[in-house]
C-alpha positions as CSV (number, residue, x, y, z in Angstrom):
1,M,92.9,-113.3,11.4
2,N,95.6,-111.9,14.3
3,E,95.5,-110.7,18.1
4,K,96.1,-107.6,16.3
5,E,93.3,-107.9,13.6
6,I,90.4,-108.9,16.3
7,Y,91.2,-105.9,18.2
8,K,91.0,-103.5,15.6
9,N,87.6,-105.2,14.3
10,L,86.2,-105.3,17.4
11,D,86.6,-101.6,18.0
12,C,84.0,-100.9,15.3
13,I,81.1,-102.3,17.4
14,K,82.7,-100.4,20.8
15,P,82.9,-103.1,23.3
16,T,84.9,-102.1,26.6
17,Q,87.9,-102.8,26.7
18,E,87.0,-105.9,29.6
19,Q,84.5,-107.4,27.4
20,K,87.4,-107.5,24.4
21,D,89.7,-108.8,26.4
22,R,87.3,-112.0,27.3
23,M,86.2,-112.2,24.1
24,L,89.6,-111.9,22.9
25,N,91.2,-114.9,25.4
26,N,88.0,-117.1,24.3
27,I,89.0,-117.0,20.7
28,L,92.6,-117.6,22.1
29,A,91.8,-120.3,23.8
30,Q,89.7,-122.1,21.4
31,A,92.7,-121.7,18.9
32,K,95.1,-123.2,21.0
33,Q,92.6,-126.3,21.8
34,K,92.4,-126.9,18.2
35,K,95.7,-127.0,18.2
36,V,96.2,-129.9,20.5
37,E,92.9,-132.1,20.2
38,P,93.9,-134.7,17.5
39,Q,91.8,-134.9,14.4
40,K,89.8,-138.3,14.3
41,T,88.1,-137.6,10.8
42,S,87.9,-135.6,8.1
43,N,84.6,-134.0,9.1
44,V,86.3,-132.7,12.4
45,V,89.1,-131.1,10.5
46,S,86.4,-129.5,7.9
47,F,84.5,-128.3,10.7
48,R,86.6,-126.6,13.2
49,P,88.2,-123.7,10.8
50,R,84.9,-122.7,10.2
51,Q,84.3,-122.6,13.5
52,W,86.9,-120.4,14.1
53,M,86.1,-118.0,11.4
54,Y,82.4,-118.2,12.5
55,V,83.5,-117.1,16.1
56,A,85.8,-114.4,15.0
57,A,82.8,-113.6,12.4
58,S,80.5,-113.2,14.9
59,L,82.9,-110.7,17.2
60,L,82.3,-108.0,14.1
61,V,78.8,-108.1,14.5
62,V,78.0,-109.9,17.7
63,V,74.6,-110.8,16.6
64,G,74.1,-109.4,13.7
65,V,72.1,-106.0,12.6
66,G,69.7,-105.7,9.8
67,S,69.5,-103.7,6.7
68,Y,67.1,-103.0,4.3
69,V,67.3,-105.1,0.9
70,G,65.7,-106.5,-2.2
71,K,65.3,-109.4,-3.1
72,Q,68.8,-110.4,-1.7
73,S,69.2,-110.6,2.2
74,L,72.0,-108.4,3.4
75,M,73.3,-107.4,7.1
76,T,75.1,-104.3,7.4
77,P,77.4,-104.1,10.4
78,P,78.4,-99.9,11.8
79,S,82.0,-100.2,10.5
80,Y,83.5,-100.0,7.2
81,M,84.1,-103.7,6.8
82,E,80.9,-105.5,5.3
83,Q,80.2,-109.1,7.4
84,E,82.3,-112.1,6.4
85,N,79.8,-114.8,6.8
86,P,78.8,-116.3,4.1
87,S,75.6,-117.6,5.1
88,Y,74.1,-114.0,5.1
89,G,74.4,-113.6,1.6
90,Q,76.6,-110.9,2.4
91,Q,79.6,-109.6,-0.1
92,V,82.8,-109.7,1.3
93,G,84.8,-105.8,0.6
94,V,84.4,-102.4,1.9
95,R,80.9,-101.3,2.7
96,R,79.1,-98.9,0.6
97,F,77.8,-95.8,2.5
98,M,77.5,-92.6,2.4
99,N,76.9,-89.7,5.4
100,Y,73.9,-87.2,4.6
101,K,72.3,-84.7,7.7
102,G,73.7,-86.6,10.4
103,Y,72.4,-89.8,9.2
104,R,74.6,-93.0,7.5
105,Y,72.5,-94.4,4.3
106,V,73.6,-97.3,2.6
107,F,73.6,-98.2,-1.0
108,L,71.2,-101.1,-1.4
109,E,72.5,-103.8,-3.3
110,E,68.8,-104.3,-5.4
111,I,66.3,-101.7,-5.9
112,P,62.0,-101.9,-6.5
113,Q,61.5,-102.2,-10.4
114,N,58.7,-99.9,-10.1
115,I,61.1,-96.8,-8.7
116,D,61.1,-93.8,-11.3
117,F,63.8,-92.2,-11.4
118,S,62.5,-89.0,-13.6
119,S,60.9,-88.2,-10.4
120,L,63.6,-86.4,-8.7
121,T,62.7,-83.6,-6.6
122,N,65.1,-81.7,-4.4
123,Q,68.9,-81.8,-4.8
124,L,70.0,-82.5,-1.3
125,G,74.2,-81.7,-1.7
126,Q,76.8,-83.4,-3.1
127,L,79.6,-86.4,-2.0
128,E,82.7,-84.6,-1.5
129,S,85.0,-86.4,0.1
130,L,86.3,-90.3,0.2
131,L,85.8,-92.6,3.3
132,I,89.0,-94.3,3.5
133,F,89.1,-97.7,5.3
134,G,92.3,-97.8,7.7
135,E,92.5,-93.8,6.9
136,T,89.9,-91.9,7.6
137,T,89.5,-90.7,10.9
138,D,86.6,-88.7,11.0
139,T,83.6,-91.7,10.0
140,A,80.9,-89.4,10.2
141,K,82.0,-86.4,8.3
142,E,78.9,-84.8,6.3
143,Y,78.6,-85.5,2.4
144,A,81.4,-88.5,3.0
145,T,81.3,-92.0,1.5
146,T,83.2,-94.6,0.8
147,F,81.6,-95.3,-3.0
148,A,80.5,-92.6,-5.6
149,Q,82.8,-89.6,-4.5
150,G,81.5,-86.6,-6.9
151,G,77.9,-88.2,-6.7
152,T,74.6,-85.7,-6.2
153,I,72.0,-86.6,-3.2
154,W,68.3,-86.1,-4.7
155,E,64.7,-86.7,-2.9
156,S,62.5,-89.1,-4.5
157,K,58.4,-88.4,-4.4
158,D,58.7,-92.1,-3.5
159,Y,60.4,-91.7,-0.2
160,N,60.7,-89.6,2.9
161,P,63.9,-88.9,2.5
162,D,64.6,-89.7,6.0
163,Y,63.9,-92.8,5.2
164,R,65.4,-93.2,1.4
165,V,67.6,-90.9,-1.5
166,I,68.7,-91.5,-4.6
167,V,72.1,-90.6,-5.6
168,E,73.1,-89.9,-9.0
169,Y,76.6,-91.2,-10.4
170,E,78.2,-91.1,-13.6
171,G,74.8,-91.4,-15.5
172,Q,73.4,-94.3,-12.8
173,Y,70.9,-93.9,-9.8
174,Y,71.6,-95.5,-6.9
175,L,68.9,-96.2,-3.8
176,C,70.3,-95.8,-0.4
177,E,68.5,-96.2,3.2
178,N,69.0,-94.8,6.3
179,V,70.3,-97.2,9.1
180,G,71.7,-94.8,11.6
181,R,73.2,-92.1,13.1
182,S,76.4,-91.0,11.5
183,D,77.9,-91.0,15.0
184,D,76.4,-94.3,15.9
185,T,74.6,-92.0,19.1
186,Y,70.9,-92.0,19.3
187,F,68.5,-93.3,16.6
188,D,64.4,-92.4,17.1
189,L,62.8,-95.8,15.6
190,A,59.8,-94.4,15.6
191,H,60.9,-91.6,13.8
192,F,61.9,-93.7,11.4
193,F,59.1,-96.2,11.0
194,E,56.8,-93.1,10.7
195,A,59.1,-91.9,7.5
196,A,59.2,-95.2,6.2
197,N,55.2,-95.2,6.0
198,F,55.2,-98.9,7.0
199,D,51.9,-98.8,8.3
200,E,51.1,-98.4,4.6
201,R,53.7,-100.4,2.8
202,V,53.6,-103.5,5.3
203,L,52.5,-106.1,3.7
204,G,53.7,-109.5,6.4
205,I,56.2,-110.2,7.9
206,E,58.2,-113.7,7.3
207,V,59.8,-115.2,10.6
208,S,62.9,-117.7,10.4
209,T,65.2,-119.1,13.0
210,R,68.8,-116.6,13.3
211,V,71.5,-119.1,12.7
212,D,70.2,-121.5,10.1
213,G,67.4,-119.4,8.4
214,I,64.9,-122.7,8.7
215,F,61.5,-120.8,8.0
216,V,59.2,-120.8,10.8
217,T,55.7,-119.2,10.1
218,E,54.5,-115.6,8.4
219,L,52.2,-113.5,10.0
220,D,49.4,-111.5,8.4
221,Q,49.2,-108.1,7.2
222,Q,47.4,-106.7,10.7
223,T,49.5,-108.9,13.4
224,S,52.7,-107.8,11.5
225,K,51.8,-103.9,11.9
226,A,50.5,-104.5,15.5
227,L,53.9,-106.0,16.1
228,L,55.9,-102.9,14.5
229,E,53.8,-100.8,16.4
230,G,54.6,-102.9,19.6
231,I,58.6,-102.4,18.1
232,S,58.7,-98.8,17.1
233,K,58.7,-98.5,20.7
234,S,61.4,-100.1,22.1
235,R,64.5,-98.1,24.0
236,F,67.9,-97.4,21.8
237,L,70.5,-98.9,23.6
238,E,73.9,-96.9,23.3
239,P,77.4,-99.3,23.0
240,A,77.9,-99.2,26.9
241,Q,74.3,-101.1,27.4
242,I,74.2,-103.4,25.0
243,P,75.4,-106.9,26.2
244,Y,77.8,-108.2,23.4
245,E,79.2,-111.4,25.1
246,E,75.6,-112.5,25.7
247,L,74.5,-111.7,22.3
248,A,77.2,-113.9,20.8
249,S,77.2,-116.9,22.9
250,D,75.6,-120.2,21.3
251,E,72.4,-120.4,23.6
252,A,71.5,-116.9,22.7
253,R,72.3,-117.1,18.5
254,E,69.9,-120.2,18.9
255,K,67.4,-118.5,20.7
256,S,67.1,-115.7,18.1
257,I,65.3,-115.2,15.1
258,T,64.8,-113.3,12.1
259,L,61.6,-111.0,11.2
260,K,61.6,-110.1,7.4
261,V,59.3,-107.5,6.8
262,L,57.5,-107.8,3.6
263,L,57.2,-104.3,1.7
264,S,54.8,-103.0,-1.2
265,D,57.9,-102.1,-3.1
266,E,59.2,-105.2,-3.1
267,T,61.9,-104.5,-0.8
268,S,61.9,-105.6,2.7
269,L,63.1,-104.9,6.3
270,E,65.3,-107.9,8.4
271,I,65.3,-107.5,12.2
272,F,67.3,-109.6,14.4
273,A,65.6,-110.4,17.6
274,T,67.4,-112.3,21.0
275,P,63.7,-112.9,22.4
276,S,65.1,-114.5,25.7
277,L,67.2,-111.0,26.0
278,R,64.5,-108.7,24.9
279,I,67.2,-107.5,22.2
280,L,66.6,-106.7,18.6
281,S,68.9,-105.1,15.7
282,I,67.3,-102.8,13.3
283,G,69.7,-101.0,10.7
284,D,72.8,-100.0,12.8
285,N,71.3,-100.2,15.9
286,Y,70.3,-102.4,19.0
287,Y,67.3,-101.9,20.8
288,Q,65.6,-103.4,23.9
289,I,62.0,-104.6,23.3
290,S,58.8,-104.4,25.4
291,E,57.7,-107.5,28.2
292,A,54.8,-107.6,25.3
293,V,56.8,-107.5,22.3
294,Q,59.2,-110.5,24.0
295,E,55.6,-112.4,25.1
296,S,54.3,-111.4,21.4
297,L,57.7,-113.3,19.6
298,K,57.7,-116.2,22.6
299,G,54.3,-117.0,21.5
300,I,55.2,-117.2,17.8
301,M,58.1,-119.4,18.0
302,S,55.9,-121.5,20.9
303,N,52.7,-122.1,18.6
304,Q,54.8,-123.7,15.5
């Protein structure tokens, strides 16, 4: 990845120019150091290229963004390209998403086994135009998509359309999920939680470390619902309010955790949280949690 490509990818996460310059300088400094340091062992040789790739990848999504998944864990940054860090099970390539009613919906890789595609109710629209990476400028265009152009959007009796919709394309059905506004503006988390009916669907929450994915604990249903109630009141952060550099630091990553919310339809929601900074990400958005939620998360980790 050269300097031009780094700047291009940084535009997807919208840090300020000053922040981009500092982060780019840090990367280039590490690359320069890599060239002059003696390579003592084969382990060092194999580690440093991966370290360089990890730093570059971390700038694409900074701390990471959560998405709803089936049995496979995915991360979906707010850009055309999927995350390139293989440790999260992400496939490399163009991200499958479409715009509907001012929101961005991602195509889920796996869907619940018990979903009834014959239960489609209202036809909501048709995917008219194709979003092409590197060419399309209006990425928030209504009914635009990176996949299944010409497909039909349907409402299902199983889900509120503000949460999930179905796309029918060439005889196939795809489950799509709301991850934020198509123009990346304010996203009402409380309304989203209500539309998703988490109070009825949540079974528990699996907690793991963010960097290496080590399982920490599983919260029971009652504790999980109480925690999500607090999270639903988190404050939305505009791009200029997000501490990108702090979130990308080694210290922040080491203290970050993943909350995998287990749902009754065999899917899950992954929330990436950094309690020390009072920041979490859900879908394509970042939020500031309350001090009460911060203490709850710290308590969960300290009791293990």
